[in-house]
C-alpha positions as CSV (number, residue, x, y, z in Angstrom):
1,X,70.8,52.4,133.3
2,X,71.7,55.9,134.5
3,X,68.8,58.3,135.3
4,X,68.3,61.0,132.9
5,X,66.8,64.3,134.1
6,X,64.8,66.4,131.8
7,X,64.7,70.2,132.5
8,X,61.6,71.9,131.2
9,X,62.0,75.4,130.0
10,X,60.3,78.0,132.3
11,X,58.0,80.6,130.7
12,X,59.2,84.2,130.7
13,X,56.8,86.9,131.8
14,X,56.8,89.8,129.4
15,X,58.0,93.1,130.9
16,X,54.9,94.9,129.6
17,X,52.7,92.6,131.7
18,X,54.7,93.3,134.8
19,X,54.5,97.0,134.2
20,X,50.7,96.8,133.8
21,X,50.3,94.9,137.0
22,X,52.5,97.3,139.0
23,X,50.5,100.3,137.6
24,X,47.2,98.6,138.6
25,X,48.4,98.0,142.2
26,X,49.6,101.6,142.5
27,X,46.3,102.9,141.2
28,X,44.4,100.8,143.6
29,X,46.5,102.0,146.6
30,X,46.1,105.6,145.6
31,X,42.3,105.1,145.2
32,X,42.0,103.6,148.6
33,X,44.1,106.2,150.3
34,X,42.1,108.9,148.6
35,X,38.9,107.4,149.9
36,X,40.3,107.2,153.4
37,X,41.6,110.7,153.4
38,X,38.4,112.1,151.8
39,X,36.3,110.4,154.5
40,X,38.2,111.8,157.4
41,X,36.9,115.4,157.2
42,X,33.3,114.1,157.0
43,X,33.7,111.8,160.0
44,X,35.2,114.8,161.9
45,X,32.0,116.9,161.6
46,X,30.4,117.8,164.9
47,X,27.0,116.2,165.6
48,X,24.0,117.1,167.7
49,X,23.9,115.2,170.9
50,X,20.7,116.5,172.5
51,X,18.2,119.3,172.6
52,X,16.0,121.0,175.2
53,X,13.1,120.6,174.6
54,X,13.7,117.2,173.1
55,X,12.4,116.2,169.7
56,X,8.6,115.3,170.2
57,X,8.5,116.4,173.8
58,X,5.5,118.2,175.3
59,X,6.4,121.0,177.7
60,X,4.4,123.7,179.5
61,X,6.4,126.9,179.1
62,X,10.0,126.5,177.8
63,X,12.2,129.5,178.5
64,X,14.9,128.7,175.9
65,X,16.1,126.3,173.2
66,X,19.4,124.5,174.1
67,X,21.4,122.4,171.7
68,X,24.3,120.3,172.8
69,X,27.0,119.1,170.3
70,X,29.8,116.6,170.4
71,X,32.2,119.5,170.0
72,X,31.9,123.2,170.4
73,X,30.8,124.8,167.1
74,X,32.3,128.0,165.9
75,X,30.8,131.2,167.3
76,X,30.0,132.5,163.9
77,X,27.2,131.3,161.8
78,X,24.9,129.9,164.5
79,X,21.2,130.3,163.6
80,X,17.9,129.1,165.1
81,X,14.6,129.6,163.2
82,X,11.6,128.8,165.3
83,X,8.1,128.5,163.8
84,X,4.9,128.6,166.0
85,X,1.6,126.7,165.6
86,X,0.2,129.5,163.4
87,X,3.1,129.3,161.0
88,X,4.5,132.6,162.1
89,X,8.2,132.9,163.2
90,X,8.8,133.2,167.0
91,X,10.8,136.3,168.0
92,X,13.5,134.5,169.9
93,X,16.8,136.1,171.0
94,X,20.0,135.6,169.0
95,X,21.7,132.2,169.7
96,X,24.7,132.2,172.0
97,X,27.5,129.7,171.6
98,X,29.0,128.3,174.8
99,X,32.4,126.8,173.8
100,X,32.9,125.3,177.2
101,X,29.7,123.4,177.2
102,X,29.7,122.8,173.4
103,X,26.2,124.2,173.2
104,X,24.1,126.8,171.5
105,X,21.2,128.5,173.4
106,X,18.5,131.0,172.4
107,X,16.1,132.5,174.8
108,X,12.3,132.4,174.0
109,X,9.7,135.0,174.7
110,X,7.4,134.5,177.6
111,X,3.9,133.3,177.2
112,X,4.1,131.1,174.2
113,X,0.7,129.9,173.1
114,X,-0.1,126.2,173.1
115,X,0.6,124.2,170.0
116,X,3.3,122.5,167.9
117,X,6.6,124.3,167.2
118,X,9.4,123.5,164.8
119,X,13.1,124.4,165.3
120,X,15.5,124.7,162.4
121,X,19.1,125.0,163.4
122,X,22.3,125.8,161.5
123,X,25.9,125.9,163.0
124,X,29.5,125.8,161.7
125,X,31.2,122.7,162.9
126,X,34.6,123.0,164.7
127,X,36.2,121.7,161.4
128,X,34.7,124.5,159.5
129,X,31.9,122.6,157.8
130,X,28.3,123.8,158.2
131,X,25.8,121.3,159.7
132,X,22.1,121.8,160.2
133,X,18.9,119.9,161.2
134,X,15.4,120.3,162.5
135,X,13.2,119.0,165.3
136,X,9.8,119.8,166.9
137,X,8.2,120.1,170.3
138,X,4.8,120.9,171.7
139,X,3.8,123.6,174.2
140,X,0.8,122.4,176.3
141,X,-1.8,125.0,177.0
142,X,-1.9,126.1,180.6
143,X,-5.1,125.4,182.5
144,X,-6.8,128.6,183.9
145,X,-6.5,128.9,187.6
146,X,-9.8,128.7,189.5
147,X,-10.6,132.1,191.1
148,X,-11.3,131.7,194.8
149,X,-14.9,132.2,195.8
150,X,-15.6,135.6,197.3
151,X,-16.0,135.6,201.1
152,X,-19.2,136.9,202.4
153,X,-18.7,139.4,205.3
154,X,-21.5,140.0,207.7
155,X,-21.0,143.0,209.9
156,X,-22.4,143.4,213.4
157,X,-24.7,146.1,212.3
158,X,-26.2,143.8,209.6
159,X,-26.5,141.0,212.0
160,X,-28.4,143.3,214.5
161,X,-30.7,144.6,211.8
162,X,-31.4,141.0,210.6
163,X,-32.2,140.0,214.2
164,X,-34.5,142.9,214.6
165,X,-36.3,142.2,211.4
166,X,-36.8,138.5,212.4
167,X,-38.1,139.5,215.8
168,X,-40.5,142.0,214.2
169,X,-41.8,139.2,211.9
170,X,-42.3,136.9,214.8
171,X,-44.3,139.6,216.7
172,X,-46.5,140.1,213.6
173,X,-47.3,136.4,213.4
174,X,-48.2,136.3,217.1
175,X,-50.9,138.9,216.6
176,X,-54.3,137.4,216.1
177,X,-56.2,138.9,213.1
178,X,-58.9,141.3,214.2
179,X,-57.2,142.2,217.4
180,X,-56.5,145.8,218.1
181,X,-53.1,147.2,216.9
182,X,-50.3,146.4,219.3
183,X,-52.6,144.1,221.5
184,X,-53.4,140.4,221.9
185,X,-56.6,138.5,221.3
186,X,-59.8,140.3,222.6
187,X,-61.7,138.7,225.6
188,X,-64.7,138.1,223.3
189,X,-62.7,135.8,221.0
190,X,-61.2,134.0,224.1
191,X,-64.7,133.5,225.5
192,X,-65.9,132.0,222.2
193,X,-63.0,129.7,222.0
194,X,-63.7,128.4,225.6
195,X,-67.3,127.9,224.7
196,X,-66.5,125.9,221.7
197,X,-64.1,123.8,223.5
198,X,-66.7,123.2,226.3
199,X,-69.3,122.2,223.7
200,X,-66.9,119.7,222.2
201,X,-66.2,118.1,225.6
202,X,-70.0,117.9,226.4
203,X,-70.7,116.3,223.1
204,X,-67.9,113.8,223.6
205,X,-69.3,112.9,227.1
206,X,-72.8,112.4,225.7
207,X,-71.6,110.1,223.0
208,X,-69.5,108.1,225.4
209,X,-72.4,107.8,227.7
210,X,-74.7,106.5,224.9
211,X,-72.1,104.0,223.9
212,X,-71.9,102.7,227.5
213,X,-75.6,102.3,227.8
214,X,-75.9,100.5,224.5
215,X,-73.1,98.1,225.6
216,X,-74.8,97.4,228.9
217,X,-78.2,96.7,227.1
218,X,-76.4,94.3,224.9
219,X,-74.8,92.5,227.8
220,X,-78.0,92.2,229.6
221,X,-79.8,90.7,226.6
222,X,-77.0,88.2,226.1
223,X,-77.2,87.2,229.8
224,X,-80.9,86.6,229.6
225,X,-80.6,84.5,226.4
226,X,-77.9,82.4,228.1
227,X,-80.1,81.8,231.2
228,X,-83.1,80.7,229.0
229,X,-81.0,78.3,227.1
230,X,-79.8,76.7,230.3
231,X,-83.4,76.0,231.8
232,X,-84.5,72.3,231.4
233,X,-87.8,71.6,229.4
234,X,-91.1,71.0,231.5
235,X,-92.2,67.4,232.1
236,X,-95.6,67.4,230.3
237,X,-97.1,65.5,227.4
238,X,-98.6,66.9,224.3
239,X,-101.9,67.7,226.2
240,X,-100.2,69.7,228.8
241,X,-100.7,66.9,231.5
242,X,-98.0,65.1,233.2
243,X,-97.4,61.6,231.8
244,X,-99.3,58.6,233.5
245,X,-97.3,56.3,235.7
246,X,-97.0,52.7,234.5
């Protein structure tokens, strides 16, 4: 039996539906292109790379504020507003744009007091769009320098006068009270001192002599007691007669 092929009819897409699909694709492409093109200027803005002092850094005495960007900002429109710890604005010099270094710098006044400082910056990016930001740093209070101790200078004249005064005081101490002015101890006082010393010596000799005699009497009594203890008892009975021989 011969094979019979059946051809199914293919559906036809309406022209309106094709037109709507083409319009949707075109709208999607346009939207994506618009987003990409619109994002390019924002991505091209310059950005801050670093600052000196850095954000949160503690420094002793900064001389200036230096901002470094990814590209050199425009020379017009650069502004730096610096606020001190008391809330007052710091009188800094006008910022200077360095195109070669892609930086902006403003000199600070000398002798900034210690405390926290805030920097608000505003520049115009190289693509013409303004950019801005803030950061802070701290100035540490300088410790007062210790003043050197004053050196004491003693002149030769002062030294000589001091030596004379000391010698005079020593002479005054050497003078015995009651002695004539400008003289030494009188012969009467010297004689009394010698008599007193002699009396002390004689009294000491007498006391020592007495001690020696007492010690000799004690030794003599001890010797006699020892001899009496060594003598044997006499050979007599109770009546005082010698015992009878057996």
